C-alpha positions as a printed NumPy array, in Angstrom:
array([[113.909,  84.991,  77.978],
       [117.362,  87.492,  78.685],
       [115.316,  89.397,  81.264],
       [114.963,  86.545,  83.192],
       [118.648,  85.175,  82.807],
       [119.309,  88.662,  84.027],
       [117.099,  89.014,  87.017],
       [119.553,  87.17 ,  89.47 ],
       [122.15 ,  89.49 ,  89.058],
       [119.884,  92.567,  89.02 ],
       [118.226,  91.831,  92.02 ],
       [119.707,  94.205,  94.94 ],
       [118.842,  96.838,  92.049],
       [115.476,  95.655,  91.942],
       [115.392,  95.996,  96.183],
       [116.797,  99.412,  96.262],
       [114.076, 100.412,  93.643],
       [111.532,  98.767,  95.858],
       [113.134, 100.241,  99.225],
       [113.174, 103.51 ,  97.927],
       [109.202, 104.309,  97.963],
       [109.433, 102.065, 101.151],
       [111.47 , 104.445, 102.664],
       [110.06 , 107.765, 101.628],
       [106.836, 106.597, 103.066],
       [108.293, 105.665, 106.128],
       [110.211, 109.076, 106.628],
       [106.763, 110.696, 105.438],
       [104.562, 109.2  , 108.114],
       [107.5  , 109.696, 111.29 ],
       [107.891, 113.354, 109.577],
       [104.022, 113.717, 109.961],
       [103.536, 112.145, 113.438],
       [106.53 , 114.944, 113.995],
       [104.059, 117.442, 112.971],
       [100.844, 116.583, 114.363],
       [102.231, 116.148, 117.94 ],
       [104.062, 119.307, 117.821],
       [100.902, 120.836, 116.371],
       [ 99.216, 119.334, 119.691],
       [101.381, 121.104, 121.774],
       [101.661, 124.34 , 120.817],
       [ 97.617, 123.806, 120.81 ],
       [ 97.463, 122.993, 123.758],
       [100.511, 125.422, 125.088],
       [ 97.919, 128.26 , 122.984],
       [ 94.68 , 126.956, 125.246],
       [ 96.576, 126.63 , 128.165]])
């Protein structure tokens, strides 16, 4: 029962813990898109 009592006070902490992997996923997705666009431009410049 003490967990339920502690939950409202630790809500920002839970939000941060939940936000961290989401931010990591967003960063990975943006970096993958950046690498993909860079690779496609490099391939197009190589192909001439």
